All heavy atoms as a GROMACS GRO file, in nm:
protein
  590
    1MET      N    1  -2.432   0.797   0.884
    1MET     CA    2  -2.376   0.754   1.016
    1MET      C    3  -2.412   0.614   1.036
    1MET      O    4  -2.520   0.571   1.010
    1MET     CB    5  -2.430   0.843   1.127
    1MET     CG    6  -2.401   0.995   1.114
    1MET     SD    7  -2.234   1.046   1.123
    1MET     CE    8  -2.191   1.005   1.301
    2PRO      N    9  -2.320   0.540   1.105
    2PRO     CA   10  -2.337   0.400   1.133
    2PRO      C   11  -2.449   0.379   1.237
    2PRO      O   12  -2.464   0.475   1.324
    2PRO     CB   13  -2.207   0.342   1.176
    2PRO     CG   14  -2.128   0.469   1.231
    2PRO     CD   15  -2.182   0.578   1.148
    3LYS      N   16  -2.518   0.273   1.217
    3LYS     CA   17  -2.632   0.258   1.323
    3LYS      C   18  -2.569   0.236   1.464
    3LYS      O   19  -2.627   0.251   1.563
    3LYS     CB   20  -2.709   0.136   1.278
    3LYS     CG   21  -2.791   0.158   1.150
    3LYS     CD   22  -2.872   0.044   1.116
    3LYS     CE   23  -2.947   0.062   0.980
    3LYS     NZ   24  -3.012  -0.057   0.931
    4ASP      N   25  -2.455   0.162   1.467
    4ASP     CA   26  -2.395   0.129   1.597
    4ASP      C   27  -2.245   0.166   1.597
    4ASP      O   28  -2.167   0.088   1.547
    4ASP     CB   29  -2.409  -0.024   1.635
    4ASP     CG   30  -2.352  -0.055   1.768
    4ASP    OD1   31  -2.304   0.040   1.841
    4ASP    OD2   32  -2.354  -0.171   1.812
    5PRO      N   33  -2.220   0.289   1.643
    5PRO     CA   34  -2.085   0.340   1.622
    5PRO      C   35  -1.982   0.267   1.712
    5PRO      O   36  -1.860   0.295   1.700
    5PRO     CB   37  -2.097   0.489   1.666
    5PRO     CG   38  -2.212   0.498   1.753
    5PRO     CD   39  -2.304   0.389   1.701
    6PHE      N   40  -2.025   0.182   1.812
    6PHE     CA   41  -1.942   0.121   1.901
    6PHE      C   42  -1.902  -0.023   1.844
    6PHE      O   43  -1.821  -0.091   1.902
    6PHE     CB   44  -1.992   0.108   2.033
    6PHE     CG   45  -2.016   0.244   2.094
    6PHE    CD1   46  -2.143   0.298   2.111
    6PHE    CD2   47  -1.915   0.329   2.121
    6PHE    CE1   48  -2.179   0.424   2.151
    6PHE    CE2   49  -1.936   0.456   2.173
    6PHE     CZ   50  -2.060   0.506   2.187
    7LYS      N   51  -1.975  -0.076   1.747
    7LYS     CA   52  -1.952  -0.205   1.685
    7LYS      C   53  -1.829  -0.210   1.606
    7LYS      O   54  -1.802  -0.123   1.508
    7LYS     CB   55  -2.076  -0.243   1.609
    7LYS     CG   56  -2.065  -0.385   1.546
    7LYS     CD   57  -2.178  -0.424   1.469
    7LYS     CE   58  -2.172  -0.557   1.412
    7LYS     NZ   59  -2.283  -0.597   1.328
    8PRO      N   60  -1.735  -0.298   1.637
    8PRO     CA   61  -1.613  -0.311   1.551
    8PRO      C   62  -1.645  -0.357   1.411
    8PRO      O   63  -1.744  -0.427   1.385
    8PRO     CB   64  -1.529  -0.405   1.627
    8PRO     CG   65  -1.612  -0.489   1.718
    8PRO     CD   66  -1.723  -0.395   1.736
    9PRO      N   67  -1.576  -0.320   1.316
    9PRO     CA   68  -1.592  -0.356   1.180
    9PRO      C   69  -1.565  -0.497   1.161
    9PRO      O   70  -1.485  -0.565   1.242
    9PRO     CB   71  -1.494  -0.272   1.095
    9PRO     CG   72  -1.411  -0.194   1.186
    9PRO     CD   73  -1.462  -0.219   1.326
   10ALA      N   74  -1.641  -0.557   1.067
   10ALA     CA   75  -1.626  -0.705   1.038
   10ALA      C   76  -1.495  -0.738   0.965
   10ALA      O   77  -1.444  -0.846   0.983
   10ALA     CB   78  -1.745  -0.750   0.961
   11SER      N   79  -1.432  -0.639   0.887
   11SER     CA   80  -1.316  -0.672   0.811
   11SER      C   81  -1.250  -0.538   0.770
   11SER      O   82  -1.308  -0.435   0.796
   11SER     CB   83  -1.350  -0.749   0.689
   11SER     OG   84  -1.428  -0.674   0.600
   12TYR      N   85  -1.132  -0.550   0.723
   12TYR     CA   86  -1.062  -0.426   0.672
   12TYR      C   87  -1.153  -0.350   0.566
   12TYR      O   88  -1.167  -0.240   0.567
   12TYR     CB   89  -0.921  -0.467   0.618
   12TYR     CG   90  -0.856  -0.360   0.544
   12TYR    CD1   91  -0.781  -0.266   0.622
   12TYR    CD2   92  -0.859  -0.345   0.413
   12TYR    CE1   93  -0.711  -0.156   0.557
   12TYR    CE2   94  -0.794  -0.237   0.347
   12TYR     CZ   95  -0.722  -0.141   0.418
   12TYR     OH   96  -0.661  -0.044   0.356
   13GLU      N   97  -1.207  -0.437   0.475
   13GLU     CA   98  -1.282  -0.382   0.361
   13GLU      C   99  -1.397  -0.317   0.418
   13GLU      O  100  -1.447  -0.198   0.362
   13GLU     CB  101  -1.318  -0.493   0.256
   13GLU     CG  102  -1.199  -0.549   0.192
   13GLU     CD  103  -1.110  -0.647   0.269
   13GLU    OE1  104  -1.161  -0.682   0.373
   13GLU    OE2  105  -1.000  -0.678   0.217
   14ALA      N  106  -1.472  -0.372   0.520
   14ALA     CA  107  -1.589  -0.316   0.574
   14ALA      C  108  -1.550  -0.178   0.635
   14ALA      O  109  -1.632  -0.077   0.630
   14ALA     CB  110  -1.658  -0.403   0.674
   15ALA      N  111  -1.447  -0.174   0.717
   15ALA     CA  112  -1.391  -0.063   0.783
   15ALA      C  113  -1.370   0.058   0.685
   15ALA      O  114  -1.406   0.171   0.696
   15ALA     CB  115  -1.283  -0.088   0.863
   16LEU      N  116  -1.292   0.016   0.562
   16LEU     CA  117  -1.267   0.117   0.471
   16LEU      C  118  -1.392   0.177   0.399
   16LEU      O  119  -1.399   0.294   0.381
   16LEU     CB  120  -1.168   0.045   0.364
   16LEU     CG  121  -1.110   0.138   0.272
   16LEU    CD1  122  -1.024   0.251   0.335
   16LEU    CD2  123  -1.027   0.047   0.173
   17GLU      N  124  -1.482   0.095   0.380
   17GLU     CA  125  -1.603   0.139   0.305
   17GLU      C  126  -1.689   0.228   0.398
   17GLU      O  127  -1.732   0.333   0.355
   17GLU     CB  128  -1.702   0.010   0.270
   17GLU     CG  129  -1.828   0.053   0.199
   17GLU     CD  130  -1.917  -0.072   0.164
   17GLU    OE1  131  -1.853  -0.187   0.158
   17GLU    OE2  132  -2.030  -0.046   0.145
   18GLU      N  133  -1.692   0.191   0.523
   18GLU     CA  134  -1.764   0.275   0.622
   18GLU      C  135  -1.694   0.417   0.641
   18GLU      O  136  -1.751   0.518   0.648
   18GLU     CB  137  -1.772   0.208   0.756
   18GLU     CG  138  -1.852   0.286   0.861
   18GLU     CD  139  -1.857   0.224   0.995
   18GLU    OE1  140  -1.841   0.107   1.016
   18GLU    OE2  141  -1.892   0.293   1.093
   19LEU      N  142  -1.556   0.410   0.641
   19LEU     CA  143  -1.479   0.539   0.653
   19LEU      C  144  -1.504   0.615   0.541
   19LEU      O  145  -1.519   0.737   0.546
   19LEU     CB  146  -1.334   0.497   0.666
   19LEU     CG  147  -1.238   0.608   0.693
   19LEU    CD1  148  -1.274   0.686   0.820
   19LEU    CD2  149  -1.098   0.556   0.715
   20GLU      N  150  -1.507   0.559   0.415
   20GLU     CA  151  -1.529   0.649   0.300
   20GLU      C  152  -1.668   0.710   0.302
   20GLU      O  153  -1.682   0.818   0.260
   20GLU     CB  154  -1.517   0.550   0.174
   20GLU     CG  155  -1.371   0.520   0.139
   20GLU     CD  156  -1.357   0.416   0.030
   20GLU    OE1  157  -1.457   0.359  -0.010
   20GLU    OE2  158  -1.238   0.393  -0.016
   21GLN      N  159  -1.769   0.634   0.343
   21GLN     CA  160  -1.903   0.690   0.351
   21GLN      C  161  -1.909   0.788   0.456
   21GLN      O  162  -1.976   0.904   0.455
   21GLN     CB  163  -2.008   0.576   0.376
   21GLN     CG  164  -2.022   0.481   0.278
   21GLN     CD  165  -2.109   0.365   0.311
   21GLN    OE1  166  -2.152   0.340   0.428
   21GLN    NE2  167  -2.135   0.278   0.217
   22LEU      N  168  -1.841   0.778   0.572
   22LEU     CA  169  -1.842   0.864   0.682
   22LEU      C  170  -1.770   1.004   0.638
   22LEU      O  171  -1.822   1.107   0.660
   22LEU     CB  172  -1.763   0.811   0.798
   22LEU     CG  173  -1.756   0.885   0.931
   22LEU    CD1  174  -1.907   0.917   0.978
   22LEU    CD2  175  -1.693   0.805   1.034
   23VAL      N  176  -1.666   0.986   0.564
   23VAL     CA  177  -1.595   1.111   0.505
   23VAL      C  178  -1.688   1.197   0.419
   23VAL      O  179  -1.707   1.320   0.433
   23VAL     CB  180  -1.469   1.079   0.438
   23VAL    CG1  181  -1.403   1.193   0.364
   23VAL    CG2  182  -1.364   1.027   0.540
   24GLN      N  183  -1.764   1.119   0.337
   24GLN     CA  184  -1.851   1.196   0.245
   24GLN      C  185  -1.962   1.274   0.328
   24GLN      O  186  -1.996   1.386   0.293
   24GLN     CB  187  -1.920   1.096   0.147
   24GLN     CG  188  -1.825   1.044   0.051
   24GLN     CD  189  -1.897   0.940  -0.048
   24GLN    OE1  190  -2.011   0.894  -0.013
   24GLN    NE2  191  -1.837   0.893  -0.151
   25VAL      N  192  -2.019   1.204   0.430
   25VAL     CA  193  -2.124   1.263   0.508
   25VAL      C  194  -2.056   1.389   0.585
   25VAL      O  195  -2.123   1.492   0.594
   25VAL     CB  196  -2.183   1.166   0.614
   25VAL    CG1  197  -2.268   1.233   0.716
   25VAL    CG2  198  -2.259   1.054   0.533
   26ILE      N  199  -1.938   1.375   0.641
   26ILE     CA  200  -1.882   1.483   0.718
   26ILE      C  201  -1.851   1.607   0.621
   26ILE      O  202  -1.878   1.709   0.653
   26ILE     CB  203  -1.761   1.443   0.787
   26ILE    CG1  204  -1.798   1.344   0.912
   26ILE    CG2  205  -1.676   1.559   0.833
   26ILE    CD1  206  -1.688   1.277   0.973
   27GLU      N  207  -1.800   1.561   0.512
   27GLU     CA  208  -1.759   1.674   0.408
   27GLU      C  209  -1.888   1.740   0.351
   27GLU      O  210  -1.872   1.861   0.304
   27GLU     CB  211  -1.676   1.611   0.300
   27GLU     CG  212  -1.538   1.581   0.341
   27GLU     CD  213  -1.453   1.529   0.234
   27GLU    OE1  214  -1.498   1.482   0.129
   27GLU    OE2  215  -1.324   1.524   0.258
   28SER      N  216  -2.003   1.687   0.356
   28SER     CA  217  -2.126   1.740   0.302
   28SER      C  218  -2.173   1.867   0.379
   28SER      O  219  -2.229   1.957   0.331
   28SER     CB  220  -2.240   1.640   0.300
   28SER     OG  221  -2.291   1.634   0.438
   29GLY      N  222  -2.121   1.877   0.507
   29GLY     CA  223  -2.150   1.989   0.592
   29GLY      C  224  -2.291   1.990   0.650
   29GLY      O  225  -2.343   2.088   0.689
   30GLN      N  226  -2.364   1.880   0.641
   30GLN     CA  227  -2.508   1.877   0.674
   30GLN      C  228  -2.523   1.810   0.814
   30GLN      O  229  -2.632   1.800   0.853
   30GLN     CB  230  -2.580   1.786   0.570
   30GLN     CG  231  -2.570   1.844   0.428
   30GLN     CD  232  -2.625   1.978   0.415
   30GLN    OE1  233  -2.743   2.002   0.470
   30GLN    NE2  234  -2.567   2.067   0.346
   31LEU      N  235  -2.424   1.781   0.878
   31LEU     CA  236  -2.442   1.724   1.012
   31LEU      C  237  -2.446   1.826   1.129
   31LEU      O  238  -2.365   1.927   1.120
   31LEU     CB  239  -2.323   1.626   1.045
   31LEU     CG  240  -2.315   1.494   0.973
   31LEU    CD1  241  -2.193   1.415   1.014
   31LEU    CD2  242  -2.442   1.404   0.994
   32PRO      N  243  -2.536   1.800   1.233
   32PRO     CA  244  -2.523   1.887   1.349
   32PRO      C  245  -2.394   1.869   1.424
   32PRO      O  246  -2.334   1.759   1.399
   32PRO     CB  247  -2.645   1.843   1.431
   32PRO     CG  248  -2.732   1.761   1.336
   32PRO     CD  249  -2.639   1.714   1.232
   33LEU      N  250  -2.359   1.964   1.496
   33LEU     CA  251  -2.228   1.950   1.564
   33LEU      C  252  -2.204   1.830   1.648
   33LEU      O  253  -2.097   1.766   1.640
   33LEU     CB  254  -2.208   2.073   1.657
   33LEU     CG  255  -2.067   2.093   1.728
   33LEU    CD1  256  -1.962   2.098   1.621
   33LEU    CD2  257  -2.074   2.208   1.822
   34GLU      N  258  -2.302   1.778   1.722
   34GLU     CA  259  -2.277   1.662   1.800
   34GLU      C  260  -2.260   1.537   1.715
   34GLU      O  261  -2.172   1.443   1.750
   34GLU     CB  262  -2.405   1.635   1.892
   34GLU     CG  263  -2.393   1.741   2.012
   34GLU     CD  264  -2.513   1.706   2.105
   34GLU    OE1  265  -2.555   1.593   2.134
   34GLU    OE2  266  -2.550   1.801   2.188
   35GLN      N  267  -2.323   1.533   1.605
   35GLN     CA  268  -2.310   1.404   1.516
   35GLN      C  269  -2.180   1.423   1.442
   35GLN      O  270  -2.120   1.333   1.418
   35GLN     CB  271  -2.425   1.406   1.417
   35GLN     CG  272  -2.559   1.359   1.472
   35GLN     CD  273  -2.670   1.342   1.370
   35GLN    OE1  274  -2.648   1.368   1.258
   35GLN    NE2  275  -2.789   1.296   1.406
   36LEU      N  276  -2.147   1.549   1.413
   36LEU     CA  277  -2.008   1.565   1.361
   36LEU      C  278  -1.892   1.514   1.444
   36LEU      O  279  -1.803   1.436   1.396
   36LEU     CB  280  -1.983   1.715   1.327
   36LEU     CG  281  -1.867   1.754   1.257
   36LEU    CD1  282  -1.854   1.683   1.118
   36LEU    CD2  283  -1.845   1.894   1.246
   37LEU      N  284  -1.921   1.546   1.574
   37LEU     CA  285  -1.803   1.497   1.666
   37LEU      C  286  -1.812   1.346   1.673
   37LEU      O  287  -1.711   1.273   1.674
   37LEU     CB  288  -1.828   1.555   1.807
   37LEU     CG  289  -1.736   1.508   1.921
   37LEU    CD1  290  -1.600   1.541   1.875
   37LEU    CD2  291  -1.772   1.578   2.048
   38THR      N  292  -1.928   1.287   1.690
   38THR     CA  293  -1.943   1.137   1.686
   38THR      C  294  -1.884   1.076   1.569
   38THR      O  295  -1.815   0.975   1.568
   38THR     CB  296  -2.093   1.102   1.698
   38THR    OG1  297  -2.142   1.159   1.825
   38THR    CG2  298  -2.098   0.942   1.707
   39GLY      N  299  -1.922   1.134   1.446
   39GLY     CA  300  -1.856   1.093   1.329
   39GLY      C  301  -1.712   1.092   1.315
   39GLY      O  302  -1.639   1.003   1.269
   40TYR      N  303  -1.649   1.208   1.361
   40TYR     CA  304  -1.508   1.214   1.373
   40TYR      C  305  -1.443   1.111   1.468
   40TYR      O  306  -1.346   1.044   1.419
   40TYR     CB  307  -1.469   1.351   1.413
   40TYR     CG  308  -1.325   1.383   1.431
   40TYR    CD1  309  -1.263   1.422   1.304
   40TYR    CD2  310  -1.259   1.361   1.537
   40TYR    CE1  311  -1.111   1.443   1.305
   40TYR    CE2  312  -1.110   1.386   1.537
   40TYR     CZ  313  -1.052   1.420   1.418
   40TYR     OH  314  -0.917   1.438   1.426
   41GLN      N  315  -1.509   1.083   1.571
   41GLN     CA  316  -1.454   0.973   1.660
   41GLN      C  317  -1.464   0.839   1.592
   41GLN      O  318  -1.367   0.766   1.612
   41GLN     CB  319  -1.525   0.983   1.806
   41GLN     CG  320  -1.513   1.109   1.887
   41GLN     CD  321  -1.602   1.116   2.000
   41GLN    OE1  322  -1.706   1.066   1.993
   41GLN    NE2  323  -1.557   1.186   2.106
   42ARG      N  324  -1.573   0.816   1.537
   42ARG     CA  325  -1.589   0.682   1.468
   42ARG      C  326  -1.485   0.674   1.353
   42ARG      O  327  -1.424   0.570   1.337
   42ARG     CB  328  -1.726   0.663   1.407
   42ARG     CG  329  -1.745   0.541   1.335
   42ARG     CD  330  -1.730   0.418   1.425
   42ARG     NE  331  -1.765   0.301   1.346
   42ARG     CZ  332  -1.745   0.170   1.394
   42ARG    NH1  333  -1.701   0.153   1.512
   42ARG    NH2  334  -1.782   0.062   1.306
   43GLY      N  335  -1.468   0.786   1.284
   43GLY     CA  336  -1.360   0.776   1.175
   43GLY      C  337  -1.218   0.748   1.241
   43GLY      O  338  -1.149   0.679   1.168
   44ALA      N  339  -1.190   0.807   1.354
   44ALA     CA  340  -1.056   0.783   1.407
   44ALA      C  341  -1.046   0.633   1.456
   44ALA      O  342  -0.944   0.571   1.424
   44ALA     CB  343  -1.037   0.877   1.527
   45GLU      N  344  -1.154   0.580   1.505
   45GLU     CA  345  -1.153   0.440   1.530
   45GLU      C  346  -1.123   0.346   1.412
   45GLU      O  347  -1.056   0.258   1.422
   45GLU     CB  348  -1.280   0.396   1.603
   45GLU     CG  349  -1.297   0.457   1.740
   45GLU     CD  350  -1.440   0.444   1.798
   45GLU    OE1  351  -1.521   0.381   1.732
   45GLU    OE2  352  -1.472   0.499   1.905
   46LEU      N  353  -1.206   0.375   1.301
   46LEU     CA  354  -1.198   0.299   1.182
   46LEU      C  355  -1.052   0.311   1.120
   46LEU      O  356  -0.994   0.210   1.082
   46LEU     CB  357  -1.300   0.349   1.070
   46LEU     CG  358  -1.442   0.324   1.110
   46LEU    CD1  359  -1.530   0.405   1.025
   46LEU    CD2  360  -1.470   0.170   1.102
   47LEU      N  361  -0.998   0.436   1.128
   47LEU     CA  362  -0.864   0.451   1.076
   47LEU      C  363  -0.758   0.378   1.150
   47LEU      O  364  -0.675   0.312   1.089
   47LEU     CB  365  -0.827   0.607   1.076
   47LEU     CG  366  -0.698   0.637   1.009
   47LEU    CD1  367  -0.690   0.599   0.870
   47LEU    CD2  368  -0.691   0.792   1.026
   48ALA      N  369  -0.775   0.369   1.283
   48ALA     CA  370  -0.682   0.276   1.372
   48ALA      C  371  -0.699   0.153   1.341
   48ALA      O  372  -0.603   0.063   1.336
   48ALA     CB  373  -0.703   0.311   1.514
   49PHE      N  374  -0.822   0.099   1.316
   49PHE     CA  375  -0.853  -0.048   1.288
   49PHE      C  376  -0.775  -0.083   1.151
   49PHE      O  377  -0.711  -0.179   1.143
   49PHE     CB  378  -1.000  -0.061   1.273
   49PHE     CG  379  -1.037  -0.198   1.232
   49PHE    CD1  380  -1.051  -0.305   1.331
   49PHE    CD2  381  -1.060  -0.232   1.097
   49PHE    CE1  382  -1.094  -0.434   1.287
   49PHE    CE2  383  -1.096  -0.370   1.057
   49PHE     CZ  384  -1.113  -0.470   1.160
   50CYS      N  385  -0.795   0.009   1.057
   50CYS     CA  386  -0.734  -0.022   0.924
   50CYS      C  387  -0.584  -0.025   0.934
   50CYS      O  388  -0.518  -0.107   0.877
   50CYS     CB  389  -0.778   0.081   0.822
   50CYS     SG  390  -0.949   0.065   0.777
   51ARG      N  391  -0.530   0.075   1.003
   51ARG     CA  392  -0.383   0.083   1.020
   51ARG      C  393  -0.331  -0.053   1.092
   51ARG      O  394  -0.225  -0.107   1.054
   51ARG     CB  395  -0.342   0.201   1.095
   51ARG     CG  396  -0.354   0.330   1.014
   51ARG     CD  397  -0.306   0.454   1.087
   51ARG     NE  398  -0.317   0.569   1.015
   51ARG     CZ  399  -0.309   0.687   1.049
   51ARG    NH1  400  -0.314   0.716   1.187
   51ARG    NH2  401  -0.316   0.799   0.968
   52GLY      N  402  -0.406  -0.097   1.191
   52GLY     CA  403  -0.370  -0.221   1.262
   52GLY      C  404  -0.361  -0.338   1.168
   52GLY      O  405  -0.273  -0.415   1.176
   53LYS      N  406  -0.462  -0.348   1.085
   53LYS     CA  407  -0.468  -0.456   0.996
   53LYS      C  408  -0.354  -0.452   0.898
   53LYS      O  409  -0.291  -0.560   0.864
   53LYS     CB  410  -0.610  -0.463   0.922
   53LYS     CG  411  -0.725  -0.493   1.004
   53LYS     CD  412  -0.719  -0.638   1.051
   53LYS     CE  413  -0.837  -0.682   1.129
   53LYS     NZ  414  -0.837  -0.818   1.181
   54LEU      N  415  -0.326  -0.338   0.844
   54LEU     CA  416  -0.228  -0.322   0.746
   54LEU      C  417  -0.084  -0.352   0.809
   54LEU      O  418   0.003  -0.416   0.739
   54LEU     CB  419  -0.220  -0.179   0.679
   54LEU     CG  420  -0.338  -0.141   0.590
   54LEU    CD1  421  -0.328  -0.001   0.548
   54LEU    CD2  422  -0.322  -0.231   0.464
   55GLU      N  423  -0.063  -0.309   0.922
   55GLU     CA  424   0.061  -0.336   0.994
   55GLU      C  425   0.084  -0.484   1.014
   55GLU      O  426   0.199  -0.539   1.004
   55GLU     CB  427   0.055  -0.263   1.134
   55GLU     CG  428   0.195  -0.272   1.200
   55GLU     CD  429   0.191  -0.201   1.333
   55GLU    OE1  430   0.162  -0.078   1.332
   55GLU    OE2  431   0.233  -0.259   1.429
   56ALA      N  432  -0.023  -0.557   1.047
   56ALA     CA  433  -0.023  -0.698   1.061
   56ALA      C  434   0.022  -0.768   0.945
   56ALA      O  435   0.106  -0.854   0.938
   56ALA     CB  436  -0.153  -0.756   1.119
   57VAL      N  437  -0.038  -0.729   0.830
   57VAL     CA  438  -0.003  -0.790   0.702
   57VAL      C  439   0.138  -0.757   0.650
   57VAL      O  440   0.214  -0.842   0.608
   57VAL     CB  441  -0.105  -0.744   0.591
   57VAL    CG1  442  -0.059  -0.792   0.457
   57VAL    CG2  443  -0.242  -0.792   0.619
   58GLU      N  444   0.185  -0.626   0.680
   58GLU     CA  445   0.314  -0.587   0.645
   58GLU      C  446   0.424  -0.665   0.726
   58GLU      O  447   0.524  -0.708   0.676
   58GLU     CB  448   0.341  -0.448   0.675
   58GLU     CG  449   0.272  -0.356   0.582
   58GLU     CD  450   0.274  -0.200   0.616
   58GLU    OE1  451   0.336  -0.166   0.716
   58GLU    OE2  452   0.228  -0.122   0.534
   59ASN      N  453   0.393  -0.686   0.855
   59ASN     CA  454   0.476  -0.773   0.932
   59ASN      C  455   0.484  -0.916   0.897
   59ASN      O  456   0.603  -0.981   0.890
   59ASN     CB  457   0.428  -0.765   1.090
   59ASN     CG  458   0.458  -0.641   1.152
   59ASN    OD1  459   0.538  -0.566   1.114
   59ASN    ND2  460   0.380  -0.614   1.253
   60GLN      N  461   0.370  -0.974   0.842
   60GLN     CA  462   0.376  -1.103   0.787
   60GLN      C  463   0.459  -1.113   0.656
   60GLN      O  464   0.538  -1.210   0.642
   60GLN     CB  465   0.240  -1.162   0.758
   60GLN     CG  466   0.228  -1.302   0.703
   60GLN     CD  467   0.290  -1.394   0.807
   60GLN    OE1  468   0.278  -1.383   0.920
   60GLN    NE2  469   0.340  -1.514   0.746
   61ILE      N  470   0.444  -1.012   0.576
   61ILE     CA  471   0.520  -1.005   0.457
   61ILE      C  472   0.674  -0.994   0.492
   61ILE      O  473   0.760  -1.064   0.420
   61ILE     CB  474   0.479  -0.879   0.367
   61ILE    CG1  475   0.339  -0.918   0.307
   61ILE    CG2  476   0.585  -0.854   0.255
   61ILE    CD1  477   0.283  -0.790   0.247
   62LYS      N  478   0.712  -0.916   0.593
   62LYS     CA  479   0.852  -0.920   0.627
   62LYS      C  480   0.905  -1.055   0.664
   62LYS      O  481   1.008  -1.090   0.639
   62LYS     CB  482   0.870  -0.815   0.745
   62LYS     CG  483   0.856  -0.677   0.706
   62LYS     CD  484   0.870  -0.576   0.824
   62LYS     CE  485   0.843  -0.443   0.788
   62LYS     NZ  486   0.846  -0.350   0.904
   63VAL      N  487   0.824  -1.123   0.737
   63VAL     CA  488   0.860  -1.269   0.789
   63VAL      C  489   0.875  -1.348   0.670
   63VAL      O  490   0.977  -1.426   0.654
   63VAL     CB  491   0.757  -1.316   0.880
   63VAL    CG1  492   0.768  -1.469   0.907
   63VAL    CG2  493   0.758  -1.248   1.015
   64LEU      N  494   0.783  -1.347   0.564
   64LEU     CA  495   0.799  -1.425   0.448
   64LEU      C  496   0.922  -1.385   0.365
   64LEU      O  497   0.987  -1.474   0.311
   64LEU     CB  498   0.679  -1.415   0.373
   64LEU     CG  499   0.545  -1.469   0.429
   64LEU    CD1  500   0.426  -1.446   0.348
   64LEU    CD2  501   0.556  -1.620   0.450
   65ASP      N  502   0.950  -1.261   0.357
   65ASP     CA  503   1.062  -1.218   0.277
   65ASP      C  504   1.197  -1.268   0.339
   65ASP      O  505   1.292  -1.281   0.268
   65ASP     CB  506   1.073  -1.063   0.270
   65ASP     CG  507   0.969  -1.010   0.167
   65ASP    OD1  508   0.918  -1.089   0.083
   65ASP    OD2  509   0.940  -0.888   0.171
   66GLU      N  510   1.197  -1.284   0.472
   66GLU     CA  511   1.324  -1.344   0.539
   66GLU      C  512   1.326  -1.493   0.521
   66GLU      O  513   1.433  -1.544   0.572
   66GLU     CB  514   1.320  -1.299   0.674
   66GLU     CG  515   1.333  -1.142   0.695
   66GLU     CD  516   1.319  -1.094   0.840
   66GLU    OE1  517   1.310  -1.177   0.934
   66GLU    OE2  518   1.319  -0.976   0.864
   67GLY      N  519   1.237  -1.560   0.456
   67GLY     CA  520   1.252  -1.698   0.435
   67GLY      C  521   1.195  -1.781   0.546
   67GLY      O  522   1.208  -1.899   0.550
   68THR      N  523   1.132  -1.721   0.641
   68THR     CA  524   1.075  -1.791   0.757
   68THR      C  525   0.929  -1.781   0.748
   68THR      O  526   0.865  -1.678   0.756
   68THR     CB  527   1.127  -1.734   0.884
   68THR    OG1  528   1.270  -1.728   0.900
   68THR    CG2  529   1.082  -1.811   1.006
   69LEU      N  530   0.868  -1.901   0.745
   69LEU     CA  531   0.713  -1.894   0.741
   69LEU      C  532   0.668  -1.901   0.883
   69LEU      O  533   0.693  -2.006   0.949
   69LEU     CB  534   0.665  -2.011   0.648
   69LEU     CG  535   0.509  -2.023   0.638
   69LEU    CD1  536   0.464  -1.895   0.586
   69LEU    CD2  537   0.480  -2.142   0.559
   70LYS      N  538   0.592  -1.816   0.922
   70LYS     CA  539   0.531  -1.813   1.063
   70LYS      C  540   0.378  -1.788   1.033
   70LYS      O  541   0.341  -1.714   0.948
   70LYS     CB  542   0.580  -1.704   1.151
   70LYS     CG  543   0.733  -1.729   1.186
   70LYS     CD  544   0.782  -1.623   1.274
   70LYS     CE  545   0.929  -1.649   1.313
   70LYS     NZ  546   0.980  -1.546   1.395
   71PRO      N  547   0.303  -1.848   1.121
   71PRO     CA  548   0.152  -1.827   1.104
   71PRO      C  549   0.125  -1.682   1.137
   71PRO      O  550   0.171  -1.604   1.223
   71PRO     CB  551   0.083  -1.913   1.208
   71PRO     CG  552   0.195  -1.939   1.309
   71PRO     CD  553   0.324  -1.927   1.227
   72TRP      N  554   0.027  -1.620   1.049
   72TRP     CA  555  -0.021  -1.494   1.070
   72TRP      C  556  -0.145  -1.490   1.157
   72TRP      O  557  -0.244  -1.567   1.122
   72TRP     CB  558  -0.057  -1.432   0.934
   72TRP     CG  559  -0.119  -1.284   0.940
   72TRP    CD1  560  -0.056  -1.179   0.976
   72TRP    CD2  561  -0.247  -1.255   0.911
   72TRP    NE1  562  -0.142  -1.068   0.976
   72TRP    CE2  563  -0.265  -1.115   0.931
   72TRP    CE3  564  -0.368  -1.321   0.865
   72TRP    CZ2  565  -0.387  -1.044   0.913
   72TRP    CZ3  566  -0.482  -1.250   0.854
   72TRP    CH2  567  -0.488  -1.108   0.880
   73THR      N  568  -0.150  -1.424   1.257
   73THR     CA  569  -0.272  -1.412   1.352
   73THR      C  570  -0.311  -1.274   1.352
   73THR      O  571  -0.239  -1.166   1.393
   73THR     CB  572  -0.239  -1.457   1.489
   73THR    OG1  573  -0.119  -1.390   1.535
   73THR    CG2  574  -0.201  -1.609   1.487
   74PRO      N  575  -0.432  -1.246   1.305
   74PRO     CA  576  -0.484  -1.103   1.296
   74PRO      C  577  -0.504  -1.060   1.454
   74PRO      O  578  -0.536  -1.140   1.534
   74PRO     CB  579  -0.619  -1.118   1.234
   74PRO     CG  580  -0.649  -1.259   1.216
   74PRO     CD  581  -0.531  -1.339   1.247
   75GLN      N  582  -0.473  -0.935   1.460
   75GLN     CA  583  -0.496  -0.880   1.598
   75GLN      C  584  -0.641  -0.829   1.629
   75GLN      O  585  -0.706  -0.793   1.549
   75GLN     CB  586  -0.398  -0.756   1.616
   75GLN     CG  587  -0.253  -0.805   1.601
   75GLN     CD  588  -0.166  -0.692   1.615
   75GLN    OE1  589  -0.195  -0.579   1.644
   75GLN    NE2  590  -0.035  -0.718   1.581
   0.00000   0.00000   0.00000
């Protein structure tokens, strides 16, 4: 489990790594119910973070494909 479940991930890669570790811990079946719930909530936050980053990159690619270069600003 992460030391600070409320801290936002530093990057997409960090979020993905934490999410993978979290899934392994949850699937092990060794967590008490309260920690399982906290882990599930953190996993949902990490998944939303990753989806947001991917969506931002996809939108930038669409802009580039249309021949218009606009600055990419991460959300």
